[in-house]
N, C-alpha and C positions, 0 to 999 in steps of 0.2 A: 940636903940643898936639892930643890925639884932643878931634874934637867931640862934644858933649853930644845925644844926641838923645830928646828927650821923647817919651811917647806923646801921638795925640792923642785926644781925650776920644772916646768911642764917642757914638754916637745916644743912648741910654739915657742917661749921665751928662748930656747938654746937653738931654735932655728933663726930667731931674728937677732943674737947676741953671736951667730957664724960660730955655735960651738962644733967642732968639726969630729967630735967622737959622736954627734948624733948620728944613730943608724935609721935610715930608710928606707923602706919598702915598698915597691910600687906596684901594685896589682892592675895589670891590663896594661905594663910598659910597655908593649909593641904598638900602642896606639898612637893616634896624633896628636891627642892631648897630654898624655904623661911621658913618651918619649922624649920631648924636646925638656920637660922640668928634670929629668934625669940626667941628659945631658948636663944641664945648669948644677945642676946639685953636686953631681962629680968633678967637673971642674972647679966648683968653689970649694972642694975638699972634703964633704959629708962620706959618710959609708953608706953606698946604695947599694941596692938590689932590688929584682923584682921579677915577675913573671908574668906569661902571656900563656892562652891558649894554642896557640902555636907561635912556631918562629917566623921572622920577616926579614927583610933589608934593615929596620929599625932596630928588632934585638939583636941581631948581629952585627950591625954597628955599636951599639952600646957595650958588648961583649967586648970587640976588639978593643973599647978603651978601658976595658976592666972591670966593668959593670960586671957582677955576679946577675946572671938570666937564667931562670928557671924556664923547660918548655915546655911547661903543664902547671896547672893551677890546681894542686893536690894541697892537702892540711900538712905532710910530711915536708914542705917545704919551710914550714916554720916551726914544725912539732921535732923536729929531728936534728933539727942545726941548732941549738940552744946558745951556741956560743956567736951566732949571727942573729940571734933573736931580735929583730927591730924597737925600736924606742916609737913609732909611728907608722902604720901603713895608709898610704894614698892610694884612692881607688878611684876608677874611672867612672863615667854615669852608665857603661855597658854593665857595670859588673853585678850579677843579680844577688839579692839577700840570702840565695841559699849557695851559692859558691864555697867550695869546702874549703880553700884556702882565708875568705871572708871570715867563716862560722868558726874556723881555728883560730883565727887574731881573736875574735871576742871570747871566746873560751880562754883566752890566754891572759886577757884582758890588756891588750895592746891596743891603743888609739888608733880610729879609723877616721880618716879626713878627707873630704872630697876637696878638690882644686879651689872652690869656693873657700874652705876653711885654711887650705893651704898657702897660698900666694900671699896674704896679708904679711905671713910672717918671714917669706922669705925675698920679698920685695921692700921690707919697712926700712932698709937703707937707701932707699934708690929713689930717683924722679923717674915717675911711672910715665910712658907714653902709652896710652892703651887706644886701640883700634877696633871701633864696634860698628855694627851695621849688618842688615841682612844679607848685603853682598857687597865684595870687593873688600873683606877682610884682610883675608890672608896677602892679595896682591898690593894695597895700599902698606900694610905693615912691614913686606919686605921690601919695596920702593923707600920706604923710610929709614929701613936698616940699612939699604944699599946708600943710600944719602949720608947716613954719619959715619958709616965705616971710609967709603971713599972722601969723605973731607975728614978724614984724621980723627975723628971720635971714637973709640973703641965701646960704645954700647953694649949693654947685655940686651938681650931678645930671645923671644919665642916667635916663632913664626907658623903658623899650622900647613905649610907647604916646604920642600926642598928648595932653597935658594942657591943657583949655582956660585961656587967661592965661597959660599957663606954656611951654608946648611940651613938647618931650621933654629938652631937655637946657641947661645953662647953666653956664659956667665958676663962677662964685658970687664972693663977696669975704670970706665966712667961714672959718675951717679947715673948717666941715664938709664933706664932701661924699656924697652921698647916690645911691648906685647900685644899679640890677638886677641882682643877682650871676646870671648865668644859667649852668646845671651844663652845657648841651650842649656839648661839646669841652673841658670840663672849663675854661671860660672863667673862672669862679669860683676858681680854685686860682690866678688872680693877684693877688687881692686879699688883705690884710692890715688886718681889718675894727677900728675901736674898739669898732663895736656891729654885731655881725652878727644878722641877722632870718631864722628858719627857719620859713615858713608851715604846710610840711607835708612828708614823705618818703614819697613814693609811687612807684613805678618807671614811669621813661619814659625814654624814647629807647634802645629797645632795642639800636638801629644802632649805640648809641658805649657802653653800657652793657651788656651781655649778657643778667644776671643781676638782681635785687633785691639782691642782698648787693654787686656792684660799684656798683650806685645808692647803696645807703645809704653802702658805704665812700669814697666820693667826698666826701659830706657832713662824712664823720668828717675827711676830711684839711682840707676847707674850715675847718670850726671849729676846727682846730687852729690856723690861721694866725690867730685872735683876738689880740691884742696884750696883753702880760701883764695890764695892769690893764682890760681890755676887757669886754665883757658880751656874753652870748648870750642872745637874745629866742627863747621857741619856744611853739608852739602845743600846748599841754598837752590839747586836745582832739582832735588827731592821734596815732594809734599811732606813727607813725613817728618824727615831731619829737620824741615824750616819750621813745622810746627812746634818739633822739640825744642830749637832754638828761640822761639818767642815766646815760650813757654819758662824758659830759663835764663833769658836776658835781664830779668830783674836781679838776679841770685849771683850772675857769674859774668866774668868778661868772656864774648864770644865772638868769634870769626868765623865767615861765611865764603864759602868758593864755590868757582861754577861757571860755566857758559852763558851762565843771563848776565845783565847790565846792574841790577839790584845787589850786588854782593860784595864782600871787601875785598875779597880778592879773585878778579876775572880774566877770562882769555878771551882778547880779541884776534882780529884775523886770522881765524881758524882755517886750518886748510890740509889737505893729504899729506902725510910726508911718507917713509920707506916703510916697507914692511905692513902696509896697511894700517900705521900708524898716524897721530895727527900732530900738526904744529901749531903754536899758538903765542901772540906777545902777551906777557902776563903784566900787569897791573894791581897793585893792593892801596885801594884808598887811595887812589892819584899818584903814587908812584910806580913809573915803570920799573920792572925787575929784571926784563929781559924776554928773550925767546925760548920755551920750551917745545923740544923736538921729541917725541916718543914713537921708538922703534916698536912697541906692541900695540897689535891692532886693536880699533874700535873707540868711538868717544866716552865709553865707559872708563877707557886707560888713559885717557887724558885728563878725564876728572879726578881718579884714582890719583894721578902725578900733581895735580894741582893742591891735593889734600898734602902730598906729602911736603911741597914746595912752600905751605902755609905752614907747616909744624917747623921742619927746618931752618925756616926765615925767622920765626919765631924764638927757636934756639941760639939762634948764632949762628948758626951755619953761614959760609960766604957765598953770596950769592950764584957767581959765576961757577963755582966749584957744585954747588946744591943742582945748578940747571943743567951742568956738564955729568953729574953723576947719574940722575935720572934717565937726561939722553941716550945713554950707554947700559940702562936696566933693560934687560933681555928676556924675563919672565921668571914663573917659578915652577916647577913639577907641576903636571896637570892643569894648569892654565896655559891655554891653548898652547900646549907643547907640543910641537913635531915631534912623532914618534918614528917618522921613515918615509921613504919615497921608494915605490917599485912601478918599474916600466910606467911611469908618469902620472899612477894612482898615488895620492897624498894623502899620508892618516895621521889625524891631529886628534888628542886625547883632551879633554878638559871637566873638569869638576862639576861644571854647572848642573844643576838638577832642581831647581824651579824657574816658573815661568819667566820671571824677569831676567835670569842667568841666562837660560836659553836663549832666549829671545836676543839679547846683548851680543851671544856669541857667533849667533849665525849671523847676525848683522855686521859684525867685526869680520867672518868669513868673508861675507858678500864683498866687503869694502877691500878685501886683502886679494879673493881670488877672482872678482870681476864676474866674467860669464860661464865659468866653469861648473860642471855639474854636481852640487853638493848634497852630499848625504849626511840627513842628521840619525843618528844611533842613539836613541836615548834608552835608558835604564833608569826608568822612575824609582824614586828614592824614598822607602816608606807608604805603610797604606794610608795612613792617616795624614799624612799630605797629598797622595795623589788623590786621595775622598775629599778634602777640605779645599785643591786648587787644579779640582780636576778640568773645568771649562778653561779656566786661566790657562794651565799647560797646553791643553787641546789647540789653542788659539796662539800659540808659540813658534810657530815652524813656518812661518810664510816665508823667511830668507832660504829655506832648501828645496830642494828639486824633489828628493825625494827622503821619506821619513820611514825609520823603523824602529819599531818600541820591544824591548823584551821585557822579559817579566820583571816584576816590582822587586827592588832589592827590599826584604824586610829590616835591616838594621837590628834594632833592638824590640821590634815588633813582633806578634804574631799575626798570620792569618786568617782572619776571620770568614772569607768568603765573602765578605761584603765589598769587595774593589779588587780589581783586576788591571792587567795592562789593556785587556781587550775591553775593557771599558772605555779606557784613553783613546785607542782607535777608533771606538765608537762616538765618541763626543768631539772627534774631530771633522772638520770639513775639507782637510789637506785633499788633494785628489790624487799624492801617491804615498798614499799611508798603510803600513801593514804590520801586525803583531807576529813577531818568531822569535820562539818560547826557546830559554836554552842559549848560553852563551857560546859554545861552539856550534850549534846551529846557526847562530846569528854569522860568524865567523866565516861558515861552509857559503850561507846565503850570499854574503858579500860577495867571497871572492867568486863566484859563478856572474853575480850582475855588474859590476866593477869595471871600467873600462878606464883605458889612458885619458889623464886629464879631468879623472875626475877628484874630488876631495871629501874625505870620508872623517867625519866629527863625533868621536866618541863622547858622548855627555852623560853623567851620573857620579855619584859620590860614593857609590858601592865598589862591586868588583869588574863594573864595566870598561875598565883598561885593559881587562885579561882579552877582550874582543879583538881591538886593534894591536895587539899583541900578536895574535894566532892568524887575524886576517894578513899581516906582512908576511910572518911564516907562511902563509899558503901561497900568495904572491911571489915569494921567493922561489918556492918549490915549483910554481907552475912556470914562472921565467928561465928554471935551469934544464928544462925537460923542451923546450923551444929553440 
């Protein structure tokens, strides 16, 4: 009798079926993209390990949870531990093809996946709320997470920033899973949302999307994946998001939000609130929902709050509890984060790294701090973005009194000498702009220049946060000897 051979289930089948014996290794586990996935996998009971080029607070936190974390990316992590050998290796977009651990996985025949390939199986059993857009993804995702949790719905979530009380990831016990839908490397095409939120569509990541049309088309493909009875939520104040909604409105249910009148969820009687935030009366298609009062500064955050209201209300959260939860939202790490105040000088860290984000953050600072002297300390992010958006970035500093530009953060790119921080300074007409090379040199420069009452905003998505930390250390040391 001929034996019957049954096909062994693939890693994705096992993941979707929540087979807890599945071993997952994350290459780049300390990054903002993979660390939250590691947390969710670990909470779900899978066997999780990972490595990174160096340790950081995220790797330390994962190790404390019981995840096996290797402090370097070497072949021995896989070769020397056959009993721990994973069924799949999940890699970040930053992992090079010649990475020794990636090469070892290939040699051993271990499947390698990116987030786009991995997320469909991880979220197969969930109702996905996916938040996309050039700006505001992390903040809007965090607001929705807080709304669900404070309203008693234990949704799972993955956020690209740390949310006080809730961290950046949780497996959750409810059917809902809230995720920041990153467009870079087309990650968000691995999602099939029940609700898709698009905060804005403004060309970015020219290394991945060579033209604005390429960028727009990626969002079309993403929203095409909304489930048949799902909902597309877009900001009616953003031209790119509104164009997307109009294109998709014949295919799916849509809901727009914004500060204008021709939106489904509108804000009226907008007025300043506490901490530089704004308050407004909300109405959805003629029905008054109540008053939303935000504590986080800037009109952009009022819009982000509107997106969270739209999602929560659609999903059945009690409207009064929903508005209260958002009214107590105080931000996430690296989004207008107060790092400290010494001798009257306030230091704030923000992730803003493209022109619209920088402009909005500085406008929020001006609204919050009035006529205090504001410093914009900017670390440009990637050579390709600086080159493509040079003049837009150069014109984004109007609400700052003093602007200091440090060297471009390369991230995944290499410097070919065609663009520099000095070029950004030369392109700007701001009367008080300078280039200071090096993070430590920048901190030294600021320590000698700031005075009581000044507000220093450190802006960038790379290592710029270290400038604020070093500046505060120097100011404390100077205060101690006076």
